[in-house]
N, C-alpha and C positions, 0 to 999 in steps of 0.2 A: 585232847588233853594230853600233855607233854609229861612224861613219865624219867627222873634221873636213871641215868643207870651207872648202877655200882657194882657190877660184878668185872671182877679182873680184867679175865678173856675178852668182855666185851670193849671194855674202857680200851685195852690194848688195839683189837681191832680198827676202832674209831680212832684212833690214835694216827694208826699207820694209813686208815683212808684218807685222812686229815693232812698226813704229809704227802701221799700221791697225788691228792688232787692239788695242792699247791706247787708243787713240781712240775705239773703239766702246764700251769700256767707262769709260774715265777723261773723263766728259762733261763736267766743269767745268774753267773754264779759270783763270786768273790770272796776271797781271803782279806779279813781287815779287821779292824779292833772295833767293838761292840764297849763302849762307855757305859757306865751308869756310877752314882753318887758314892758307892763303896770301892769303887776300884773298876779293870776292865781287864778283857782278855781275847786273846785272836781265835778268828775262828772263820769257818767260812759259811757265808751267806748265801740263799739267793733271793731274786729278786725282778718285778719287773718296772715299770714308769712311775708306779703307784707306791708300792711297799717293797719292804726285804722282809724276811723270815728265817729263825733259826731255830732249833729244836734240841732240846739232849733229855735223857732221865734224869731227876733230881730224887739220888735215895740216899740223903745222907742220915747218921745215925742221930735220932734224938730230932729231928724235923720231919716235917711232910714227904712221904713217897709220894713224888706227882712227876708228871710230864712238865718242863719246862716247853712252853712256846713265846717265843719272844718277836715282836712286830716293832717296825717303826718306818718310818716316810722316807723314801726314795732318794726325796733332794738333795743335791751335794753327793753322792754316793759314790765311790771312788775318788774322792779327792784324799788330802794328808787327812783331816779331822776324823776320829773315830764316831762312830754311829749312835745315836742316841735311841735310847727303847722307849717309844711311845706307851707301848703296853704290855704286859703280859699276860697270856690265855692259857695260866696254868689248869691240869685236870689231875685230880689226885688219881692214883692207879686203882684204887676201888673203893668201895663205901661212899660215906659222905663226909664232905669237909669242908665247911662255910667258910673257913679261912681261906682256902686256896678261890681266886676267882674265877676260874671256869668250869665246866661239866659239860659231858655229853647227854643228851635228851633225846627218847625215842617217843616219836608220835604214834598214839597207841592205836589209831586206825589205820593210818597209810603204813606202819613201820620204818615211815624215813625217821633218820638220824640228825642231831642237830647239835652244830658247836655253842655252847651258852654264854653267858657272863653276868655275874652278880652286881654287877655295877658299881664295884666299890673302887670309884676312880678319885682319886683326889688331889694327884700332882705333889703329895707332901706338904699340903696347904694346912695348917692347923684350922679345925671347924669347917672344911669342905670336904665332901666325901658323894656318898653315893644319893643323897637326893639331890645335891645341889647339882650334879653330873646330870641326873635324869632328865630336871626339871629344865637344864639350860638348855641340851639337847635335845629335847622336848622326844625322847623317846616313848615306847608306849611299853611298859611292860607285860610278857605271858607268862601266865598263871600256869602251874607246873605242878607235879605230883610229887614229893619228894620225902620216902620215910614215911609214908603213909599219912602225911600232912600236904596241906597247900600251902604254896608258896608261890612266890612271881622270879622273873630272872630277865634279862633281856637275849632275845634268840638273834644269834649274831650270823650265820650261813645254815644251808640246807648241805650238809655233807653228800646226801645222793642226787643234788643239781649240779646244774654243769657253771654256776657263777659263783662256786667257793671264794675264790680268791677276788673278786671284786664284793661281795658280801663283806667277807675281811674288811677289806681295802676301806668300804664305807666306815664302818666301827672306827676304826685304827683313826682314819682321820678325823673324826669327832671328837676323837679320847685327846688326841694331837692338840689340835684347835679350842678345845678347853682348858688344858695345862697354859697354851699361851695365853688363854683369856684370863684366866686367873692370877697370872704374874705380870697383869699387864698394869699398866698406873691407874685407870680408869674405869677398874671392876665395878659395876653396877649391881649391886647384892639383890634388886628383884626379879633380876634373869635367871635368878637360882632357887626362886621361890616356886612351890604349887602354888595351880590357880587355886585351891582353897585359900593358900595363906594370903597370898593376895587379895584375895574378894576380901577376907576378915581384916585386913590392914587399910583397904579402901571404905571399909563399912566404917572402920574405926574414926578415920579421917573427915567422913561425910558430915557435912552444912558444916565442917569451918571454914572462915571466911577465908579467900585466897590472898597468898605475899604479892603484893606488886611492888618489883622492885625500882620500875622507872614509871613513866608513862604507860609504856606499852607491852612491858614484860610483865609476865606473870609465871610465878613458881609454882607449877602443876603438881599433881599427887602422881609418881613415877610410878609406884602401883597398880594404877588406871590406864596408866599409858600401856605398860606392858602387860595388861589383860585385853587391852586392846588387838595388841600386835598379835597374841597368844591368839585369838578368835579370830583373824584371821586367816591364820595357818599360811603365811607366807604368799596371801593373794591380795592385790589390792582391791579392797571393798566397794570400790565404786565401778570400776572397769575389770573387775575379776580375772586382771591378768596376774602372773607371777611376777614377785616383785622384779625391776629390771637387773639387780643386780646383787651378787654379796658382800658383807663386807669381810675384812680381813679373816676373819673367825669363823666364817661360813656361814653368816645368819642371814636371813633375807632381808634386804634394806626396805623399811616401809616408813612412812612419816605418818604420826599422829595428828589429828584433826579434830576439832572441836565443831561439830556441826551447827550447834550455835556461840556463835561469836563471843570468847572471852571478855573482847572489847565492847561487846556488844550485849553485855549481862548474861551469856549463857553461864551454864555451871559446867565445874571440874569433876563431871561423874562419869558415869560407866555407859550409861542411855544416852550419851551428849558426845560420847568418843569413839572415833571411827581408826582404823589404820589405812592408811593411801600410798599409793608409789606416789613420788614426788610429782611427775606430770599430771596427775590428778588432782594431786594437792593445791597445786598452782591455778588449777582451772576452778577449783573450788573458789580459790580468794581472787581470782578475777572476774570470774562468771557468780558465780555460787545461784545456778538455775535453779530455779523451783523442783523440777522433774528428778533431779539428782538430790536435792535436800530431802526429797521424800525417800528416794532408794535407802539413803545412807541412815535415818531413823528405822525405816525396816529392819535393816542389817545389823545397825546397832542393837536390836533389841534378840537377837539371837544369840 
């Protein structure tokens, strides 16, 4: 079990450890401009091929006293444009401040210290916040003990390990891609729902007659398609190989397939829908081998 660190001195030590670990991996530095909606400022950042980092102590009167840890992607660094902040992982000087996104936590058994995040990532878009990001990025929340109560948060990096920069870069990349996604023209709302919400919505539409827009085009339930992809966890449910590529938002590319084809009277249901790589999808429509059909029926039940 992880426990939130609230002691001022210990938090200060953890912040220094974070900066030390990052400086060991982010070996390049640049004096540049960091921009954000409210303005910009010039400062030095450290970076590698993945991310850049900057920090300072924010101790303004009347506001949360916290360590400011700003991160962004390194693409385009060194040009004339200011750097965009992908995510702030700020940590309070002491105590518990749930309005601040980050905090440090200690594993009770091993004593290892972790950089954590509360998941409040919305990109400034109204109505889009923590749950949307958690569901879209398919992140597992870790149970923590905080102020005598149990809560949950995202475990970002083990500060006692050797992959701090790599682990933080993975999180920063997910946040950046999520923000790109929610500002795109074709946002698919179902991708930001929890599995429970998807199942509930699919249950509501169960038994409804499929809308046919032309002789061979059916309007499928987007909730059912998303459930199939979530269950597949990035792997084709036939060949069991990883998706052949990721889309521009970093999501594994798989296609949904109805085991019993809709054109042959098959139902648009969870039990009849799987996620396949493009190659296996074509294989099923070209050959539809009995053995493969049987495999998919079993895997659709899981």
